[in-house]
Backbone as CSV, one residue per row, in Angstrom:
resi,resn,N_x,N_y,N_z,CA_x,CA_y,CA_z,C_x,C_y,C_z
1,MET,94.972,114.863,103.300,96.052,113.941,102.980,96.139,112.908,104.118
2,THR,96.189,111.653,103.763,96.303,110.625,104.787,97.718,110.616,105.351
3,ILE,97.883,109.925,106.457,99.196,109.859,107.098,100.226,109.197,106.187
4,VAL,99.848,108.125,105.530,100.789,107.440,104.637,101.194,108.363,103.486
5,GLU,100.229,109.062,102.913,100.558,109.992,101.829,101.473,111.111,102.321
6,ALA,101.240,111.601,103.523,102.093,112.640,104.093,103.513,112.114,104.297
7,LEU,103.641,110.872,104.744,104.973,110.275,104.918,105.688,110.133,103.575
8,ILE,104.952,109.730,102.562,105.552,109.592,101.231,106.097,110.937,100.760
9,GLN,105.379,112.011,101.074,105.795,113.354,100.677,106.800,113.967,101.655
10,LYS,107.219,113.187,102.666,108.199,113.633,103.671,107.722,114.868,104.441
11,LYS,106.420,114.889,104.759,105.831,115.991,105.515,105.823,115.653,107.003
12,LYS,105.919,116.667,107.816,105.784,116.483,109.257,104.301,116.325,109.566
13,ILE,103.995,115.469,110.536,102.601,115.119,110.808,102.288,115.355,112.276
14,ILE,101.160,115.976,112.509,100.632,116.123,113.856,99.183,115.655,113.794
15,CYS,98.795,114.792,114.733,97.441,114.241,114.696,97.012,113.807,116.088
16,SER,95.728,113.522,116.227,95.220,113.055,117.509,95.745,111.651,117.797
17,ASN,95.683,111.276,119.029,96.293,110.047,119.543,95.359,108.839,119.363
18,LEU,94.981,108.540,118.132,94.109,107.399,117.853,94.945,106.207,117.399
19,SER,94.514,105.017,117.762,95.285,103.818,117.426,95.442,103.640,115.913
20,VAL,94.429,104.018,115.136,94.521,103.886,113.680,95.628,104.777,113.122
21,PHE,95.828,105.944,113.718,96.901,106.836,113.283,98.261,106.290,113.694
22,LYS,98.314,105.668,114.862,99.579,105.074,115.317,99.972,103.900,114.416
23,GLU,98.974,103.125,113.998,99.249,101.979,113.138,99.750,102.418,111.759
24,SER,99.124,103.440,111.204,99.519,103.856,109.856,100.705,104.815,109.832
25,GLY,100.989,105.476,110.963,102.081,106.441,110.987,103.297,106.012,111.762
26,GLY,103.165,104.912,112.517,104.299,104.460,113.314,104.711,105.515,114.322
27,LYS,106.002,105.714,114.446,106.516,106.675,115.429,106.761,108.058,114.821
28,PHE,106.391,108.250,113.570,106.743,109.479,112.870,105.846,110.675,113.165
29,PRO,104.531,110.513,113.315,103.718,111.688,113.648,103.949,112.137,115.099
30,TYR,103.601,113.386,115.351,103.534,113.851,116.732,102.078,113.695,117.138
31,PHE,101.831,112.923,118.182,100.468,112.600,118.600,100.008,113.525,119.727
32,ILE,98.813,114.056,119.580,98.192,114.914,120.592,97.277,114.037,121.445
33,LYS,97.539,113.987,122.738,96.748,113.117,123.623,95.358,113.677,123.893
34,ASN,95.259,114.968,124.162,93.951,115.577,124.412,93.615,116.465,123.227
35,LYS,92.891,115.909,122.274,92.642,116.622,121.020,91.776,117.861,121.197
36,SER,91.125,118.002,122.345,90.276,119.171,122.600,91.048,120.351,123.167
37,SER,92.291,120.113,123.543,93.093,121.152,124.191,93.871,121.980,123.166
38,LYS,93.540,123.256,123.079,94.265,124.157,122.180,95.730,124.256,122.600
39,LYS,95.962,124.200,123.902,97.332,124.283,124.424,98.157,123.089,123.920
40,ASN,97.578,121.887,123.936,98.286,120.704,123.447,98.602,120.807,121.962
41,TRP,97.668,121.342,121.171,97.914,121.509,119.732,99.027,122.523,119.491
42,ALA,98.996,123.629,120.233,100.043,124.651,120.074,101.402,124.074,120.455
43,LEU,101.448,123.323,121.537,102.690,122.682,121.962,103.158,121.671,120.914
44,GLY,102.219,120.896,120.384,102.550,119.911,119.355,103.111,120.555,118.102
45,ILE,102.504,121.653,117.681,102.999,122.364,116.497,104.402,122.884,116.737
46,SER,104.629,123.404,117.921,105.963,123.901,118.269,106.992,122.771,118.236
47,ARG,106.619,121.637,118.786,107.560,120.498,118.832,107.784,119.876,117.452
48,ILE,106.736,119.770,116.653,106.889,119.147,115.343,107.772,119.996,114.440
49,ASN,107.737,121.304,114.632,108.590,122.182,113.828,110.065,122.000,114.148
50,ARG,110.383,121.519,115.345,111.783,121.282,115.726,112.227,119.853,115.454
51,LYS,111.291,118.987,115.154,111.590,117.567,114.970,112.307,117.324,113.643
52,LYS,113.372,116.565,113.697,114.102,116.180,112.490,113.449,114.943,111.884
53,ILE,113.410,114.892,110.562,112.816,113.752,109.866,113.932,112.905,109.262
54,SER,113.921,111.609,109.586,114.881,110.674,109.001,114.232,110.032,107.774
55,HIS,114.611,110.504,106.594,114.011,109.981,105.370,114.301,108.496,105.187
56,LYS,115.467,108.057,105.613,115.820,106.646,105.492,114.891,105.785,106.342
57,LYS,114.620,106.216,107.572,113.724,105.450,108.449,112.298,105.464,107.922
58,ILE,111.879,106.590,107.379,110.531,106.669,106.813,110.403,105.728,105.619
59,ASN,111.396,105.726,104.734,111.357,104.835,103.570,111.300,103.375,103.985
60,THR,112.048,103.009,105.016,112.008,101.633,105.532,110.623,101.316,106.071
61,PHE,110.027,102.228,106.821,108.692,102.038,107.381,107.647,101.904,106.269
62,LEU,107.770,102.705,105.222,106.774,102.719,104.147,106.780,101.445,103.306
63,LYS,107.817,100.636,103.391,107.858,99.389,102.616,106.695,98.473,102.972
64,ARG,106.158,98.604,104.171,105.014,97.771,104.567,103.777,98.078,103.745
65,PHE,103.721,99.267,103.139,102.579,99.664,102.322,102.821,99.478,100.835
66,ASP,103.956,98.949,100.470,104.297,98.708,99.073,103.337,97.674,98.480
67,SER,102.842,97.926,97.269,101.851,97.032,96.651,102.388,95.615,96.477
68,HIS,103.671,95.471,96.187,104.271,94.146,96.039,104.212,93.379,97.363
69,ASN,104.559,94.033,98.448,104.515,93.382,99.768,103.088,93.022,100.159
70,ILE,102.155,93.921,99.900,100.760,93.649,100.251,100.211,92.483,99.438
71,SER,100.503,92.451,98.135,100.011,91.339,97.319,100.617,90.015,97.765
72,ASN,101.884,90.011,98.147,102.503,88.780,98.657,101.853,88.328,99.957
73,GLN,101.479,89.267,100.800,100.803,88.904,102.048,99.438,88.296,101.767
74,TYR,98.707,88.866,100.800,97.409,88.293,100.427,97.569,86.888,99.848
75,LEU,98.527,86.695,98.964,98.747,85.367,98.385,99.110,84.356,99.458
76,SER,99.941,84.775,100.386,100.322,83.887,101.473,99.112,83.511,102.321
77,LEU,98.262,84.479,102.569,97.040,84.222,103.339,96.136,83.250,102.612
78,PHE,95.911,83.454,101.321,95.029,82.573,100.555,95.605,81.156,100.428
79,GLU,96.912,81.031,100.359,97.528,79.703,100.295,97.296,78.910,101.584
80,LYS,97.151,79.612,102.690,96.933,78.948,103.976,95.495,78.497,104.154
81,LEU,94.571,79.030,103.346,93.142,78.690,103.481,92.813,77.343,102.920
């Protein structure tokens, strides 16, 4: 499941600290800095289980992926060409 799909389903997310994940997940996932460290993953799982999810903030964040918004951005881009 991708990060955006997980957010749509209101799931808690833990993932490695890659810029692509930060871009698609915003501040909602718990990011693991050293993905090779079992200790960091265990700590991350522990922390994500205590983390509260704000559905309102997630819904606001997800509007950037709405097909209507994306199509308007493409049209705006093509009009500038």
